[in-house]
C-alpha positions in Angstrom: 95.8 93.0 79.6 92.4 94.5 78.6 92.3 97.8 76.9 88.8 98.6 78.1 86.6 98.5 81.2 86.5 95.1 82.8 83.9 93.1 84.8 85.5 90.2 86.6 84.4 87.4 89.0 84.7 83.7 89.5 87.1 81.1 90.9 90.9 81.5 90.7 93.1 78.4 90.6 96.5 79.8 89.6 98.7 82.9 89.9 97.8 85.7 87.5 97.5 89.5 87.1 94.8 91.2 85.0 95.3 94.8 84.0 92.7 97.3 82.6 94.1 100.3 80.8 93.7 102.4 77.7 96.9 103.6 75.9 98.1 106.1 75.2 97.0 107.4 78.6 94.5 110.3 78.6 92.9 110.9 82.0 89.4 111.3 80.4 89.6 107.7 79.0 91.1 105.8 81.9 89.5 102.4 82.3 87.8 100.9 85.4 87.4 97.4 86.8 83.9 96.5 88.1 83.4 94.0 90.9 79.9 92.7 91.7 80.2 88.9 92.2 82.6 86.8 94.3 86.2 86.2 93.5 87.4 83.1 95.3 90.8 81.4 95.5 90.9 77.6 95.4 93.7 77.7 97.9 95.1 80.3 100.3 98.7 78.9 100.5 100.5 81.3 98.1 100.0 79.0 95.1 96.9 81.0 94.0 96.8 84.8 93.7 95.0 87.3 91.6 96.3 90.8 91.0 93.8 93.4 89.6 95.3 96.6 88.4 93.0 99.3 87.1 94.2 102.5 85.3 91.2 104.3 86.9 88.9 102.9 89.6 88.1 99.5 91.0 84.4 99.8 91.6 82.1 97.6 93.7 78.9 98.4 91.8 75.3 98.8 93.0 74.2 95.4 92.0 77.0 93.6 93.9 76.2 90.6 96.1 74.8 91.2 99.5 77.6 89.0 101.0 80.6 89.7 98.7 83.9 87.9 98.9 86.9 89.3 97.0 90.1 87.3 97.1 92.6 89.5 95.2 95.2 92.2 95.4 93.3 95.3 94.3 95.3 98.2 92.9 94.1 101.5 91.4 96.8 103.4 89.5 95.0 106.8 89.0 91.7 106.4 90.9 90.4 104.6 93.9 89.1 101.3 95.2 85.6 101.8 96.5 81.8 101.4 96.4 80.2 104.6 95.3 77.6 106.2 97.5 74.4 104.6 96.2 72.0 106.1 98.8 69.9 103.5 100.5 71.7 100.6 98.8 72.9 98.9 102.0 74.6 95.5 101.8 75.4 93.1 104.6 79.0 91.8 104.4 82.2 92.4 102.4 85.2 90.2 103.0 88.5 90.8 101.3 91.6 88.6 101.3 94.7 89.9 99.6 95.9 93.5 99.5 94.7 97.0 98.5 96.5 99.9 97.0 94.5 102.9 96.0 95.8 106.2 94.5 92.9 108.1 96.2 91.0 107.3 99.4 89.1 104.1 99.4 85.7 103.3 101.0 83.3 100.4 101.4 80.5 102.2 103.3 79.0 105.7 104.1 77.6 106.6 107.5 75.0 109.3 108.4 76.4 112.0 110.6 73.7 112.5 113.1 72.4 109.1 114.0 75.3 106.9 113.1 73.3 104.7 110.7 74.8 103.5 107.5 73.5 105.2 104.3 75.1 103.0 101.7 77.6 100.3 101.2 78.5 97.3 103.3 77.4 97.2 107.0 80.2 94.8 107.9 83.6 94.7 106.4 86.4 92.2 107.1 89.7 92.8 105.4 92.5 90.2 105.6 96.0 90.6 104.3 97.4 87.7 102.3 100.8 87.1 104.1 102.2 85.4 101.0 102.1 88.6 99.0 105.1 90.1 100.9 107.6 87.7 99.3 105.5 86.4 96.4 103.3 89.1 94.7 101.1 88.4 91.7 103.0 88.0 88.4 104.4 91.2 86.9 102.8 93.2 89.8 104.5 96.5 90.6 106.7 96.3 93.7 109.2 98.6 95.4 112.1 96.2 95.1 113.4 93.5 97.4 114.0 93.3 101.1 117.5 93.9 102.4 118.8 93.3 105.9 120.4 96.6 107.0 121.7 95.3 110.3 121.6 92.3 112.5 122.1 92.0 116.2 121.5 89.0 118.4 120.5 89.5 122.0 121.7 87.0 124.7 119.0 84.8 126.1 118.2 85.6 129.8 
């Protein structure tokens, strides 16, 4: 837990959650998490996971890598997960592996209306959901409860 803004990057080799918030909560002092360099898992088998929870925004800033990789579950409690519109700052590739939950709309790029060209952000975006998150979220990560089978019916094989 960090009671301030946070800049995070590097290699993740275990299961952990990092939260950025300032308490008591006052909307004008909400904290943000800034992402500009790669976050990479050492394994993608459910044994390694990073949960990032920001009280405010999760921001991919203007000096982020041209080819950025983010392995993490990204969650914004009161803001959004996005790259702001830095006009003319066009990057090549953003790849995410994990999950994304944003209080407000999220965006990785901004397009011009008339000619369809990109004005800012990432030209190519690949987002992959980590299938292990459904049954094994990051430690202490907010969830909506557990799965429950409501009904079960077996169909005969034809």
